[in-house]
ROGUKE-642317 format. One record per residue (C-alpha): x, y, z; residue in one letter. Coordinates in pm, 1 decimal, padded with zeros to 6 digits. Each point is the difference from the previous one (the first is absolute). Last residue first. Layout:
X  Y  Z  rest
X  Y  Z  A
...
END
This chain:
X  Y  Z  rest
-00971.6  03152.7  -03252.7  X
-00071.1  00074.9  00336.4  X
00278.3  -00076.4  00271.5  X
-00102.5  -00123.7  00319.9  X
00213.8  00127.7  00281.5  X
00231.7  -00271.2  00171.6  X
-00118.7  -00107.2  00337.2  X
00209.5  00130.2  00259.4  X
00303.8  -00152.9  00222.7  X
00179.2  00190.6  00259.9  X
00389.2  -00108.0  00055.6  X
00138.4  00154.3  00335.4  X
00360.0  -00071.9  00091.6  X
00123.8  00080.0  00331.2  X
00330.6  00037.2  00182.6  X
00065.4  00112.7  00371.0  X
00348.8  -00029.0  00161.4  X
-00047.3  -00092.9  00374.9  X
-00095.9  00144.2  00332.3  X
-00229.6  00278.2  -00186.2  X
-00191.9  00055.6  00319.6  X
-00376.8  -00001.5  -00104.5  X
00031.4  00334.9  -00149.2  X
00303.4  -00138.8  -00202.5  X
-00239.0  -00263.5  -00149.4  X
-00267.6  00253.0  -00022.4  X
00210.4  00215.4  -00241.5  X
00132.6  -00293.9  -00189.9  X
-00378.1  -00106.1  -00078.4  X
-00102.0  00348.6  -00092.1  X
00275.9  00032.9  -00250.9  X
-00097.2  -00337.8  -00126.0  X
-00345.7  00112.4  -00054.2  X
00077.8  00306.4  -00178.7  X
00209.7  -00192.0  -00252.9  X
-00297.2  -00256.8  -00021.5  X
-00268.5  00264.4  -00081.8  X
-00336.1  -00106.3  00160.3  X
00098.6  00121.6  00342.0  X
-00251.9  -00020.2  00280.8  X
-00129.1  -00330.8  -00027.3  X
00375.7  -00140.9  -00027.1  X
00054.7  00205.4  00312.3  X
-00273.7  -00179.5  00187.5  X
00156.2  -00324.1  -00102.0  X
00332.6  00100.6  00159.4  X
-00211.9  00069.5  00336.4  X
-00167.9  -00315.1  -00002.0  X
00333.6  -00197.9  -00084.9  X
00169.5  00128.2  00316.9  X
00283.9  00269.3  -00048.7  X
00364.9  -00027.6  00124.2  X
00060.4  -00365.3  -00037.8  X
-00176.0  00003.9  -00341.0  X
00217.3  00229.0  -00151.5  X
00361.3  -00054.8  00146.1  X
-00083.7  -00361.4  -00061.3  X
00040.6  00061.0  -00366.8  X
-00285.0  00075.4  -00254.3  X
-00192.0  -00141.2  -00301.9  X
-00374.2  00128.5  -00076.2  X
-00194.7  -00132.9  -00276.5  X
-00333.5  00180.5  -00078.1  X
-00304.3  -00105.9  -00117.5  X
-00238.7  00247.7  -00168.0  X
-00072.9  -00242.8  -00306.2  X
00065.6  -00345.7  00114.1  X
00325.2  -00205.5  00040.6  X
00001.6  -00376.6  00018.8  X
00256.0  -00061.0  00256.1  X
00246.8  -00306.4  00033.7  X
00238.4  -00042.7  00301.7  X
00372.5  -00131.5  -00012.4  X
00207.3  -00066.8  00315.8  X
00413.6  -00017.0  -00105.4  X
00176.2  -00265.1  00207.7  X
00328.6  00154.0  -00052.9  X
00131.0  -00286.0  -00166.0  X
00371.5  -00075.0  00060.1  X
00279.4  00238.4  00167.3  X
-00095.8  00277.7  00213.0  X
-00046.5  00363.4  -00119.2  X
-00367.9  00057.4  -00049.0  X
-00215.7  -00026.9  00311.2  X
-00197.1  -00249.0  00202.8  X
-00069.4  -00052.9  00375.8  X
-00029.4  00369.3  00100.1  X
00090.5  00145.4  00348.0  X
-00138.0  00359.2  -00030.4  X
-00286.7  -00073.9  00262.6  X
00218.0  -00141.8  00248.1  X
-00100.2  00225.4  00284.7  X
-00373.5  -00014.5  -00097.2  X
-00172.1  00295.0  -00048.1  X
-00145.7  00013.8  -00353.6  X
-00048.8  -00357.9  -00068.6  X
-00135.2  -00018.1  00343.6  X
-00334.8  00108.8  -00166.5  X
-00074.0  -00358.0  -00110.8  X
00000.5  -00151.3  00320.3  X
00331.2  -00247.0  00082.6  X
00030.5  -00365.2  00069.3  X
-00256.7  -00114.2  -00254.8  X
00196.1  -00169.5  -00233.2  X
-00060.8  00240.4  -00297.0  X
00073.2  00284.4  00276.4  X
00354.4  -00158.0  00084.3  X
00095.9  -00018.0  -00378.7  X
-00124.3  00355.4  -00050.5  X
00234.4  00098.9  00280.8  X
00287.5  -00181.9  -00118.1  X
-00043.8  00142.7  -00356.0  X
-00033.8  -00110.9  -00343.4  X
-00286.7  00238.7  -00031.0  X
-00309.5  -00118.4  -00231.9  X
-00071.3  00177.4  -00330.1  X
-00332.6  00073.1  -00137.5  X
-00115.5  00269.7  00309.2  X
-00342.6  00143.2  -00030.1  X
-00069.2  00391.7  00022.3  X
-00372.9  00078.0  -00026.2  X
-00194.9  00269.0  -00183.1  X
-00140.6  -00208.8  -00248.8  X
00326.9  -00145.6  -00129.6  X
00361.6  00085.7  00135.7  X
00227.9  -00334.0  -00047.8  X
00294.2  -00008.3  00208.1  X
00384.6  -00103.0  -00054.7  X
00239.5  00001.7  00286.6  X
00368.1  -00024.7  00091.2  X
00052.7  -00244.7  00283.2  X
00201.3  -00233.0  -00148.9  X
-00015.6  -00165.0  -00338.1  X
-00286.4  00085.5  -00231.8  X
-00164.9  -00064.5  -00335.8  X
-00333.3  00145.1  -00125.0  X
-00146.4  -00118.2  -00341.2  X
-00231.3  00257.8  -00148.7  X
-00255.4  -00090.4  -00283.2  X
-00228.7  00296.2  -00114.8  X
00218.7  00074.9  -00309.3  X
00342.9  -00151.4  00088.8  X
00142.4  00099.0  00333.5  X
00302.0  -00131.5  00178.2  X
00000.4  00121.8  00376.6  X
00312.5  00002.7  00238.6  X
00097.1  -00032.6  00338.9  X
00355.5  -00049.3  00121.3  X
00199.3  -00005.0  00305.0  X
00347.6  00073.6  -00008.9  X
00342.7  -00124.6  00116.6  X
00373.2  00080.7  00092.7  X
00185.2  -00212.6  00204.4  X
00369.9  00127.8  -00096.4  X
00289.1  -00152.5  -00175.5  X
-00015.8  00241.7  -00288.2  X
00025.0  -00291.1  -00267.5  X
-00225.4  -00219.7  00228.6  X
-00250.6  00267.2  00025.2  X
00014.7  00054.8  -00382.4  X
-00062.5  -00375.1  -00073.6  X
-00287.9  -00011.2  00260.1  X
-00166.5  00324.5  -00142.0  X
00025.6  -00143.7  -00378.0  X
-00133.6  -00333.7  00108.3  X
-00285.0  00146.5  00192.8  X
-00103.4  00201.5  -00294.6  X
00041.6  -00322.6  -00242.0  X
-00233.5  -00184.0  00251.6  X
-00257.9  00287.7  00024.9  X
-00008.6  00028.4  -00381.4  X
-00043.2  -00378.8  -00018.8  X
-00286.9  00022.4  00223.2  X
-00161.1  00293.1  -00176.2  X
00040.7  -00200.5  -00347.4  X
-00166.8  -00305.8  00179.0  X
-00315.1  00227.7  00101.0  X
-00016.2  00126.6  -00339.6  X
-00034.7  -00379.1  -00152.2  X
-00238.2  -00096.6  00257.5  X
-00226.3  00338.9  -00067.3  X
00030.5  -00156.2  -00399.1  X
-00089.9  00308.5  -00219.6  X
-00226.1  -00117.2  -00313.5  X
00182.3  00096.8  -00331.2  X
00189.7  00258.5  -00205.0  X
00095.8  00221.5  00293.7  X
00257.8  -00208.5  00206.2  X
00127.6  -00113.4  -00351.1  X
00095.7  00328.1  -00069.5  X
00264.6  -00012.5  00254.1  X
00023.7  00352.3  00176.9  X
-00099.6  -00167.3  00324.1  X
00252.7  -00277.2  -00033.3  X
00269.9  00267.4  -00072.1  X
-00113.8  00190.2  00309.7  X
-00008.2  -00298.7  00229.3  X
00402.1  -00083.4  00059.1  X
00139.1  00348.4  -00045.4  X
-00279.6  00132.9  00229.5  X
00054.5  -00247.7  00285.9  X
00381.9  00061.3  -00043.1  X
-00013.2  00348.1  00038.5  X
-00273.7  -00006.4  00291.6  X
00208.4  -00223.2  00175.9  X
00330.7  00178.6  -00056.5  X
-00140.1  00314.2  00139.5  X
-00140.4  -00173.0  00297.0  X
00334.1  -00158.6  00099.8  X
00220.4  00329.8  -00093.5  X
-00229.3  00195.5  00218.5  X
00032.0  -00235.5  00273.6  X
00372.5  -00034.9  00002.5  X
00176.4  00324.5  -00100.3  X
-00136.7  00127.6  00344.6  X
-00155.4  -00267.3  00205.0  X
-00084.3  -00362.5  -00094.7  X
-00348.6  00007.5  -00060.6  X
-00200.2  00116.9  -00308.3  X
-00361.1  00042.7  -00050.2  X
-00122.5  -00095.6  -00351.6  X
-00315.5  00131.9  -00173.8  X
-00085.0  -00112.2  -00354.2  X
-00245.9  00072.3  -00268.1  X
-00012.7  -00162.0  -00347.2  X
-00246.0  00089.4  -00233.3  X
-00178.1  -00101.9  -00326.0  X
-00319.9  00205.2  -00158.0  X
-00117.9  -00132.5  -00337.3  X
-00216.7  00162.6  -00274.3  X
-00130.0  -00219.2  -00270.3  X
00054.5  00051.4  -00371.9  X
00237.7  -00292.9  00020.0  X
00188.9  00152.6  00255.9  X
-00037.3  00352.2  00099.2  X
00223.7  00131.2  00258.4  X
00040.4  00102.5  00371.7  X
00281.8  -00097.8  00192.0  X
00057.4  00096.2  00358.4  X
00312.4  -00059.1  00221.6  X
00033.9  00119.6  00354.1  X
00294.8  -00065.0  00221.6  X
00077.8  00049.2  00368.2  X
00296.4  -00019.4  00214.4  X
00032.0  00014.0  00377.1  X
00310.1  00067.9  00177.0  X
-00030.2  00366.3  00095.3  X
00259.1  00195.6  00209.8  X
00011.3  00153.8  00323.6  X
-00286.8  -00203.0  00172.8  X
-00214.7  00158.6  00248.7  X
-00279.9  00224.7  -00164.1  X
-00052.6  -00192.6  -00358.3  X
00237.2  -00023.8  -00257.3  X
-00257.9  00038.4  -00262.7  X
-00113.5  -00171.9  -00291.8  X
-00313.4  00070.5  -00251.2  X
-00181.2  -00159.5  -00278.9  X
-00289.4  00082.8  -00233.7  X
-00187.1  -00200.0  -00267.7  X
-00300.0  00032.3  -00199.4  X
-00127.3  -00285.5  -00220.3  X
-00275.6  -00025.3  -00257.6  X
-00133.3  -00369.8  -00022.4  X
00038.0  -00276.0  -00234.8  X
-00212.2  -00303.0  00048.1  X
00198.5  -00332.1  00000.2  X
-00091.0  -00298.1  -00197.6  X
00074.2  -00326.3  00140.3  X
-00174.2  00063.0  00366.7  X
-00311.7  00107.9  -00192.8  X
-00014.8  -00312.3  -00229.4  X
00056.4  -00225.0  00316.7  X
-00291.2  00176.1  00187.2  X
-00220.7  -00058.6  -00256.5  X
00089.8  -00338.5  -00047.8  X
-00041.6  -00070.9  00362.6  X
-00357.5  00137.5  -00022.4  X
-00108.2  -00215.6  -00310.5  X
00139.6  -00311.5  00177.6  X
-00194.3  00095.5  00322.0  X
-00306.0  00063.8  -00202.9  X
00044.1  -00338.5  -00177.3  X
00056.5  -00169.6  00338.6  X
-00319.4  00148.8  00150.1  X
-00065.4  00092.0  00368.3  X
00185.9  00350.7  00008.8  X
-00148.4  00194.1  00276.1  X
00036.7  -00286.7  00244.3  X
00179.4  00204.4  00289.1  X
00302.8  -00228.8  -00075.5  X
-00013.0  00027.3  -00379.6  X
-00025.7  00377.2  00050.0  X
00304.1  -00005.2  00220.6  X
00178.6  -00178.3  -00258.1  X
-00081.7  00251.8  -00263.7  X
00110.0  00273.9  00233.3  X
00317.2  -00155.9  00075.5  X
00066.0  -00011.1  -00395.5  X
-00062.8  00373.2  -00011.5  X
00265.4  00026.0  00222.7  X
00007.1  00098.6  00380.1  X
00347.3  00167.0  00064.2  X
00287.4  -00189.7  00132.7  X
-00008.4  00025.3  00412.3  X
00091.5  00277.1  00225.3  X
-00060.5  00005.1  00389.2  X
00099.5  00355.4  00054.0  X
-00222.7  00136.7  -00249.3  X
-00290.6  -00100.3  00132.9  X
-00194.3  00294.9  -00168.7  X
-00129.8  -00244.5  -00279.7  X
-00127.7  -00231.5  00253.7  X
00110.0  -00324.6  -00110.5  X
-00186.2  -00300.6  -00138.9  X
00004.5  -00370.3  00119.1  X
-00023.0  -00260.0  -00259.0  X
00399.6  -00018.1  -00075.8  X
00076.3  -00070.5  -00364.5  X
00284.3  -00233.1  -00019.4  X
-00042.7  -00046.6  -00373.7  X
-00048.6  -00394.7  00021.9  X
-00189.0  00009.1  00297.8  X
-00253.8  00248.7  -00117.5  X
-00014.4  -00187.6  -00304.5  X
-00091.3  -00317.5  00163.7  X
-00279.8  00199.4  00178.9  X
-00121.7  00144.5  -00279.1  X
-00031.3  -00355.8  -00193.7  X
-00168.5  -00118.2  00299.2  X
-00265.7  00258.3  -00014.8  X
-00079.4  -00053.9  -00365.3  X
00000.0  -00414.2  00041.8  X
-00239.4  00092.1  00305.2  X
-00243.8  00217.3  -00221.2  X
-00009.5  -00276.7  -00242.6  X
-00122.5  -00258.7  00231.1  X
-00254.6  00211.2  00156.0  X
-00109.5  00117.3  -00333.4  X
-00114.4  -00373.0  -00105.1  X
00046.4  -00332.4  00128.3  X
00319.5  -00061.9  -00231.2  X
00104.9  -00351.0  -00128.7  X
00360.0  -00023.9  00167.6  X
00352.7  00093.7  -00053.5  X
00234.0  -00094.8  00305.1  X
00242.7  -00197.2  -00179.1  X
00065.0  00269.8  -00235.3  X
00377.6  -00146.3  -00053.1  X
00262.7  00310.6  00034.4  X
-00231.9  00292.9  -00137.8  X
00267.9  00113.2  -00247.3  X
00127.7  00361.2  -00044.9  X
00261.4  00028.0  -00272.1  X
00372.0  00057.2  00078.2  X
00112.7  -00217.4  -00299.9  X
00134.0  -00275.0  00241.8  X
-00356.9  00014.7  00131.9  X
-00110.3  00215.3  00322.1  X
-00239.8  -00148.8  00253.3  X
-00330.4  00054.7  00178.7  X
-00153.0  -00245.1  00225.6  X
00255.3  00049.8  00282.0  X
-00095.7  00374.0  00037.0  X
-00332.1  -00135.5  00080.4  X
-00335.6  -00006.6  -00216.7  X
-00302.3  -00147.5  00240.9  X
-00240.0  -00131.8  -00261.5  X
00044.3  00025.9  -00405.6  X
-00376.3  00015.1  -00077.6  X
-00170.6  -00155.3  -00318.5  X
-00325.3  00065.9  -00205.0  X
00174.5  00074.3  -00323.9  X
-00026.9  00401.2  00034.1  X
00137.7  -00041.1  00357.9  X
00314.7  -00176.5  -00128.8  X
00068.8  00258.9  -00265.9  X
-00052.6  00290.2  00235.8  X
00247.4  -00213.2  00243.0  X
00253.9  -00018.7  -00282.4  X
-00020.2  00369.7  -00108.5  X
00037.6  00084.8  00387.3  X
00319.5  -00228.8  00028.8  X
00147.7  00196.3  -00305.7  X
-00093.0  00359.5  00109.8  X
00127.4  -00077.0  00359.2  X
00316.8  -00119.9  -00111.4  X
00052.2  00334.9  -00225.0  X
-00099.9  00179.4  00333.2  X
00255.8  -00194.3  00187.8  X
00264.5  00073.2  -00263.0  X
-00082.1  00394.9  00043.6  X
00010.9  -00049.1  00376.4  X
00344.6  -00153.3  00022.6  X
-00047.5  -00345.7  00150.0  X
00119.6  -00010.3  00358.9  X
00266.4  -00151.8  00268.3  X
-00027.3  00132.5  00323.3  X
00096.0  -00316.3  00141.0  X
00143.9  -00262.0  -00243.6  X
-00277.1  -00227.6  -00112.9  X
-00109.3  00196.5  -00295.9  X
00129.0  -00214.1  -00267.1  X
-00103.0  -00306.0  00188.3  X
-00350.4  00116.5  00066.4  X
-00016.7  00121.8  -00368.0  X
00044.2  -00367.8  -00140.2  X
00299.5  -00032.5  -00236.7  X
-00131.2  -00239.7  -00277.7  X
00277.2  -00236.6  -00193.8  X
-00112.9  -00287.3  00225.9  X
-00364.9  00059.1  -00092.9  X
-00067.5  -00381.9  -00056.4  X
-00212.6  00117.9  -00317.4  X
-00346.0  -00143.2  00013.9  X
-00207.7  -00280.4  -00064.4  X
-00345.6  -00005.6  00112.3  X
-00209.3  -00289.6  00130.9  X
-00363.0  -00087.6  00099.8  X
-00118.9  -00240.4  00245.9  X
-00251.1  -00275.4  00056.6  X
00018.6  -00217.6  -00277.8  X
00294.0  00183.1  -00152.2  X
00005.7  00290.1  -00254.7  X
00298.7  00184.2  -00199.3  X
00104.9  00331.7  -00019.2  X
00331.9  00096.7  -00190.7  X
00252.1  00264.3  -00008.1  X
-00156.8  00255.7  00201.6  X
00199.8  00323.6  00010.3  X
-00047.1  00166.9  00321.4  X
-00185.2  00358.7  -00012.1  X
00174.2  00316.8  -00075.0  X
-00023.9  -00033.4  -00383.1  X
-00345.7  -00102.2  00031.2  X
-00093.3  00368.1  -00015.3  X
00076.3  00011.3  -00352.8  X
-00302.7  -00224.6  -00075.0  X
-00067.6  -00302.9  -00130.3  X
-00335.1  -00173.4  00110.1  X
-00022.0  -00191.1  00315.3  X
-00002.1  -00402.4  -00050.9  X
00293.6  -00109.8  00201.3  X
00017.7  00272.0  00256.5  X
-00218.5  -00212.5  00269.3  X
00253.0  -00262.9  00030.8  X
00246.7  00252.5  00100.2  X
-00157.1  00012.8  00358.2  X
-00308.6  -00128.9  00125.8  X
-00252.4  -00300.0  -00124.2  X
-00329.9  -00071.5  00180.3  X
-00131.2  -00311.4  -00152.5  X
00334.8  -00110.3  -00153.4  X
00182.3  00028.4  00347.7  X
00346.0  00185.1  -00037.2  X
00332.2  -00131.4  -00116.2  X
00273.0  00252.2  -00091.7  X
00305.4  -00174.2  -00193.1  X
00316.5  00207.2  -00000.6  X
00257.6  -00046.1  -00278.4  X
00346.5  -00144.8  -00025.2  X
00212.3  -00043.8  -00311.6  X
00332.5  -00220.7  00007.0  X
00044.0  -00049.5  -00378.8  X
-00081.7  00347.0  -00082.8  X
00273.0  00145.4  00198.6  X
-00108.5  00343.7  00161.9  X
00200.7  00288.8  -00124.1  X
-00252.0  00273.5  00065.6  X
-00093.3  00169.7  -00320.7  X
00178.3  -00242.6  -00271.7  X
-00128.8  -00296.2  00173.6  X
00272.7  -00289.8  -00045.0  X
00001.9  -00309.2  -00219.1  X
-00191.0  00134.2  -00280.1  X
-00034.2  -00211.8  -00294.9  X
-00387.3  00008.1  00013.0  X
-00032.9  00376.5  00043.0  X
-00092.3  00121.1  00333.8  X
-00263.2  00278.3  00112.6  X
00064.2  00194.2  00312.0  X
-00203.4  -00108.0  00296.2  X
00263.8  00083.0  00241.2  X
00084.9  -00339.8  00200.0  X
-00230.2  -00238.8  -00220.4  X
00174.4  00124.5  -00309.1  X
-00295.0  -00022.5  -00283.6  X
-00030.5  -00266.3  -00251.1  X
00078.7  -00265.7  00239.2  X
00222.0  -00321.1  -00049.2  X
-00105.2  -00319.3  00174.6  X
00030.9  -00128.2  00356.6  X
-00059.1  00312.4  00182.5  X
00108.0  00034.0  00385.5  X
-00303.6  00105.0  00204.3  X
00000.5  00242.7  00308.6  X
-00339.2  -00055.8  00175.1  X
-00268.9  00244.3  00091.2  X
-00324.6  -00110.2  00206.2  X
-00302.3  00233.6  00015.9  X
-00332.5  -00006.5  00162.0  X
00049.9  -00204.1  00305.2  X
00350.4  00126.2  00040.1  X
00327.7  -00187.7  -00095.2  X
00286.1  00218.4  -00136.8  X
00362.4  -00072.1  -00143.8  X
-00034.8  -00394.4  -00074.9  X
00317.5  -00093.6  -00148.3  X
00124.0  -00196.3  -00290.0  X
-00311.3  -00118.1  -00182.8  X
00046.6  -00142.1  -00345.4  X
-00167.8  00203.8  -00262.5  X
-00030.6  -00141.4  -00367.6  X
-00152.3  -00339.4  -00037.2  X
-00317.9  00124.4  00105.1  X
00078.8  00037.2  00347.1  X
00323.4  -00166.4  00142.1  X
-00008.3  -00074.7  00378.0  X
00391.5  00028.9  00124.5  X
-00059.7  00152.0  00311.7  X
-00354.9  -00109.3  00149.3  X
-00308.0  00194.0  -00130.5  X
-00172.7  00167.8  00286.3  X
-00271.2  -00208.3  00175.2  X
-00307.2  -00058.8  -00208.7  X
-00363.0  00112.8  00060.9  X
-00154.9  -00264.5  -00244.3  X
00270.6  -00254.9  00110.6  X
00308.4  -00065.6  -00192.9  X
00082.6  -00380.3  -00042.6  X
00104.9  00081.8  -00369.7  X
-00042.8  00348.5  -00116.1  X
-00298.8  00090.4  -00155.4  X
00048.0  00296.5  -00226.1  X
-00309.7  00077.5  -00204.2  X
00103.7  00055.9  -00375.7  X
00080.1  00360.8  -00103.2  X
00320.4  -00088.8  -00203.0  X
-00030.4  -00368.1  00056.4  X
00304.8  -00211.2  00092.1  X
00001.4  -00006.4  00364.2  X
00308.8  -00155.4  00131.7  X
-00067.4  -00277.0  00277.4  X
00030.0  00146.4  00339.3  X
00299.2  00009.0  00264.4  X
-00099.6  -00166.2  00310.9  X
-00174.5  00219.2  00258.4  X
00137.7  00223.6  00291.9  X
END
C-alpha cells in the first residue's frame, strides 16, 4: 500500500499523488483525493477496475447512498435516511487509456433510458487513471440477495417490466457505442423506491460491434430466466402425468433469445412492451359452461361439490366475461366429506365473488399476480371454515379443492389436493394443476413411473387438503386462454377411471359442454366408478364481430 497522497485541487487536473508509480498500487486507506474523497476501503481490485469506498469530506448536493437531491440545510436524506454529515460513496478507478465502468457514462446524452443506469456524481482524471464517483449502493437490494432462498422467483409480470427497463438501457448504451458486459443477478438491484438500477455498471466497456451487443441481449435473457424461474426444457403436451406450469408468451421470448432469434436490444424492449400491454388488457371471450356430478358405482353417497358462476356484462362499452369454477372432493364420511366440500365452495365464492364484481377490476389493467393472491386468499378462508367446522363437530373432515378464476382471456388456477384442472387446446388435454399426493411426489423424485399414479396402492394418499389449521399451501398457475380452448375441472373419481387421451377424445366428440359432461360421467362409471365423479367444462370462443 502506498502512503496517503496530497489532496488534488483541480476539477479535472491530472492526479499525481506523491510517491505513486506510473502503474501505482491501490491507494492506501486514508488517502485523500481532491480534498473531498478519503479512501476507507478497497472493494475490488482488477487490472481494469478498482472500486473504493470513500468518505465525503464536504457536503454533497446529492445523497451518496441513494442519489436523491439534498438541500443545504438537510441533515438527513429524506429518501433513505442517510446522515448527510457521514456520507460515503463508491469511487471507480480505471485506466485512462482504456476506461471501463461508470466513467464511460459521463458524456452520454440525456435519455429516459438512463434511469436504470447508475447515477454518476462526478468524473475526474488522473495522470494514468480516470475516476467515477457513484452512490455507495447501501440502500440498494440486489437481486441475488432478494432471490437467495430456494425456489424464490420474481412474478413474471414484474420480470417482463424489469426486462423492458434493462433492454432500453442496453439499447441506449449500444446507440452510444458501449456494451454492458456479462450481466448477472448481482448486477441488478432495487432502490428504496422499488426502481430498477444497474448496481455499479463496472463491466461497461466500449463496444466492438454487433458481437458485444448480441452478448448483452443474451445475458439479459439468461438473467430474466433465472429471475422468473422459467425452465428451459419444454414438455410434451400429452405428458400430463408430469405436469408443469404452461409455457407462457414470456417463456417463448426467452427461448427466442437463446436461439438468437432476437438479437437487438431495441427489438427486445418493444417485444416485451407488447407482451406487457397484452397481459394487462384481457380480451373478452364467449363462454359456455357445463357441469355434472355423480355418486359413482360403489359409494352410497356423494361427497363432491361443484360450483360454476358466470358473469357477462358490458363495462365502459366493452364486453367483459368473468367466471369462477370450483370442484371440491370431500373426505370424512357421511355428514363429513359433503359438509367440508360444500363449505369450501361456499366460502370460496363468498370470498371471491364480491371482488370479481368490483367495478375496479373491470376499469383498468388486470394483474394476474393480484388474481393469484385472491385465489390463495379464498383457499385460505375456505380452509379456515372447514377447520373450524371440523373442530365444532369433533370429526376429521377435509376436502380437496381445484378452482379457476377467469377474467377475459386470463385464467388463474388454484389447487390443494388431487382434484385437477386441465386445459384442452388443439385436440390435446394438458394438466395445469399438480397433484398434492404421495404418488405424485414419488414420481417427481424418480421412484415411480408416471403410470403408477393409476395403480399404486397408496394412490389415494394426499399430502395437502383443506381442513387443517394454518395455510393450506395453495398452488396457483396462470393460463392465457385462446378461442376454442376449454378448461376442465374434475375430482379424482374422474381422472382415475378414464385416462387423459380418452377424455380428450370425448372433448373432440362433444362440442356442447352439458353433453360433454354427461359423456364424461358415463365414461367414469364405465371405467369402474370407484369414487364420486364431478366435472366442470368451460369452453371459450371468440366473440362474434358486430357490424355497425
